[in-house]
ChimeraX commands (.cxc) that place a marker at each C-alpha (Angstrom):
marker #1 position 22.68,18.94,35.52 radius 0.5
marker #1 position 18.89,19.16,35.53 radius 0.5
marker #1 position 16.84,16.04,36.03 radius 0.5
marker #1 position 15.20,16.55,32.63 radius 0.5
marker #1 position 18.52,16.57,30.76 radius 0.5
marker #1 position 19.47,13.30,29.11 radius 0.5
marker #1 position 22.98,12.03,28.55 radius 0.5
marker #1 position 23.56,11.35,24.86 radius 0.5
marker #1 position 24.96,7.86,24.42 radius 0.5
marker #1 position 26.19,6.89,20.93 radius 0.5
marker #1 position 24.15,4.09,19.40 radius 0.5
marker #1 position 27.30,1.99,18.96 radius 0.5
marker #1 position 27.77,2.00,22.75 radius 0.5
marker #1 position 24.19,1.23,23.74 radius 0.5
marker #1 position 23.29,-2.20,25.05 radius 0.5
marker #1 position 19.70,-2.03,23.83 radius 0.5
marker #1 position 18.34,-0.23,20.78 radius 0.5
marker #1 position 14.88,0.83,19.74 radius 0.5
marker #1 position 13.53,-0.51,16.45 radius 0.5
marker #1 position 14.34,2.82,14.78 radius 0.5
marker #1 position 17.89,2.93,16.18 radius 0.5
marker #1 position 18.55,-0.70,15.21 radius 0.5
marker #1 position 17.11,-0.09,11.77 radius 0.5
marker #1 position 19.46,2.83,11.16 radius 0.5
marker #1 position 22.49,1.17,12.79 radius 0.5
marker #1 position 22.19,-2.08,10.82 radius 0.5
marker #1 position 20.82,-0.51,7.61 radius 0.5
marker #1 position 17.64,-2.59,7.74 radius 0.5
marker #1 position 14.18,-1.20,7.04 radius 0.5
marker #1 position 12.01,-0.37,10.04 radius 0.5
marker #1 position 9.29,-2.84,8.97 radius 0.5
marker #1 position 11.81,-5.63,8.49 radius 0.5
marker #1 position 13.45,-4.86,11.83 radius 0.5
marker #1 position 10.07,-4.95,13.59 radius 0.5
marker #1 position 9.21,-8.27,11.91 radius 0.5
marker #1 position 12.55,-9.75,12.99 radius 0.5
marker #1 position 11.94,-8.53,16.54 radius 0.5
marker #1 position 8.45,-10.05,16.61 radius 0.5
marker #1 position 9.72,-13.39,15.29 radius 0.5
marker #1 position 12.69,-13.50,17.68 radius 0.5
marker #1 position 11.22,-12.20,20.91 radius 0.5
marker #1 position 13.27,-13.64,23.75 radius 0.5
marker #1 position 16.25,-14.29,21.52 radius 0.5
marker #1 position 17.57,-10.82,20.75 radius 0.5
marker #1 position 14.37,-8.79,21.10 radius 0.5
marker #1 position 12.45,-7.85,24.23 radius 0.5
marker #1 position 8.92,-6.49,24.33 radius 0.5
marker #1 position 8.85,-3.95,27.14 radius 0.5
marker #1 position 5.85,-1.78,27.77 radius 0.5
marker #1 position 4.46,-1.19,24.32 radius 0.5
marker #1 position 7.60,-1.39,22.21 radius 0.5
marker #1 position 10.44,-3.71,21.26 radius 0.5
marker #1 position 14.05,-3.27,22.28 radius 0.5
marker #1 position 16.88,-5.00,20.44 radius 0.5
marker #1 position 19.89,-6.32,22.38 radius 0.5
marker #1 position 22.62,-5.09,20.03 radius 0.5
marker #1 position 25.26,-7.74,20.78 radius 0.5
marker #1 position 22.76,-10.61,20.49 radius 0.5
marker #1 position 21.45,-9.25,17.19 radius 0.5
marker #1 position 25.01,-9.03,15.91 radius 0.5
marker #1 position 25.48,-12.70,16.87 radius 0.5
marker #1 position 22.20,-13.55,15.09 radius 0.5
marker #1 position 23.46,-11.88,11.90 radius 0.5
marker #1 position 26.80,-13.73,12.16 radius 0.5
marker #1 position 24.90,-17.02,12.47 radius 0.5
marker #1 position 22.93,-16.23,9.32 radius 0.5
marker #1 position 26.11,-15.36,7.45 radius 0.5
marker #1 position 27.80,-18.59,8.59 radius 0.5
marker #1 position 24.83,-20.68,7.48 radius 0.5
marker #1 position 24.82,-18.95,4.09 radius 0.5
marker #1 position 28.54,-19.58,3.64 radius 0.5
marker #1 position 28.11,-23.27,4.55 radius 0.5
marker #1 position 25.26,-23.60,2.05 radius 0.5
marker #1 position 27.34,-21.95,-0.68 radius 0.5
marker #1 position 30.29,-24.18,0.17 radius 0.5
marker #1 position 28.16,-27.36,-0.06 radius 0.5
marker #1 position 26.54,-26.25,-3.34 radius 0.5
marker #1 position 29.96,-25.75,-4.92 radius 0.5
marker #1 position 30.97,-29.29,-3.97 radius 0.5
marker #1 position 33.91,-28.32,-1.81 radius 0.5
marker link #1:1,2 radius 0.2
marker link #1:2,3 radius 0.2
marker link #1:3,4 radius 0.2
marker link #1:4,5 radius 0.2
marker link #1:5,6 radius 0.2
marker link #1:6,7 radius 0.2
marker link #1:7,8 radius 0.2
marker link #1:8,9 radius 0.2
marker link #1:9,10 radius 0.2
marker link #1:10,11 radius 0.2
marker link #1:11,12 radius 0.2
marker link #1:12,13 radius 0.2
marker link #1:13,14 radius 0.2
marker link #1:14,15 radius 0.2
marker link #1:15,16 radius 0.2
marker link #1:16,17 radius 0.2
marker link #1:17,18 radius 0.2
marker link #1:18,19 radius 0.2
marker link #1:19,20 radius 0.2
marker link #1:20,21 radius 0.2
marker link #1:21,22 radius 0.2
marker link #1:22,23 radius 0.2
marker link #1:23,24 radius 0.2
marker link #1:24,25 radius 0.2
marker link #1:25,26 radius 0.2
marker link #1:26,27 radius 0.2
marker link #1:27,28 radius 0.2
marker link #1:28,29 radius 0.2
marker link #1:29,30 radius 0.2
marker link #1:30,31 radius 0.2
marker link #1:31,32 radius 0.2
marker link #1:32,33 radius 0.2
marker link #1:33,34 radius 0.2
marker link #1:34,35 radius 0.2
marker link #1:35,36 radius 0.2
marker link #1:36,37 radius 0.2
marker link #1:37,38 radius 0.2
marker link #1:38,39 radius 0.2
marker link #1:39,40 radius 0.2
marker link #1:40,41 radius 0.2
marker link #1:41,42 radius 0.2
marker link #1:42,43 radius 0.2
marker link #1:43,44 radius 0.2
marker link #1:44,45 radius 0.2
marker link #1:45,46 radius 0.2
marker link #1:46,47 radius 0.2
marker link #1:47,48 radius 0.2
marker link #1:48,49 radius 0.2
marker link #1:49,50 radius 0.2
marker link #1:50,51 radius 0.2
marker link #1:51,52 radius 0.2
marker link #1:52,53 radius 0.2
marker link #1:53,54 radius 0.2
marker link #1:54,55 radius 0.2
marker link #1:55,56 radius 0.2
marker link #1:56,57 radius 0.2
marker link #1:57,58 radius 0.2
marker link #1:58,59 radius 0.2
marker link #1:59,60 radius 0.2
marker link #1:60,61 radius 0.2
marker link #1:61,62 radius 0.2
marker link #1:62,63 radius 0.2
marker link #1:63,64 radius 0.2
marker link #1:64,65 radius 0.2
marker link #1:65,66 radius 0.2
marker link #1:66,67 radius 0.2
marker link #1:67,68 radius 0.2
marker link #1:68,69 radius 0.2
marker link #1:69,70 radius 0.2
marker link #1:70,71 radius 0.2
marker link #1:71,72 radius 0.2
marker link #1:72,73 radius 0.2
marker link #1:73,74 radius 0.2
marker link #1:74,75 radius 0.2
marker link #1:75,76 radius 0.2
marker link #1:76,77 radius 0.2
marker link #1:77,78 radius 0.2
marker link #1:78,79 radius 0.2
marker link #1:79,80 radius 0.2
view
């Protein structure tokens, strides 16, 4: 294998994703994904060089947290 050849790793198996990859993987707009990364740097986003990288597993946890909070709010509003 030549040094210039890259190994193709499926996005679902990557530890870190670019904004574009994360946007496509999670079906979120690029602008929204960038805004989330900027607001959550150090949580699930890292600013390396001149671009953000998203830690996929941590972003998945972040989404689960948002879903849980939404379900709790809905549960409380319904009086249950």
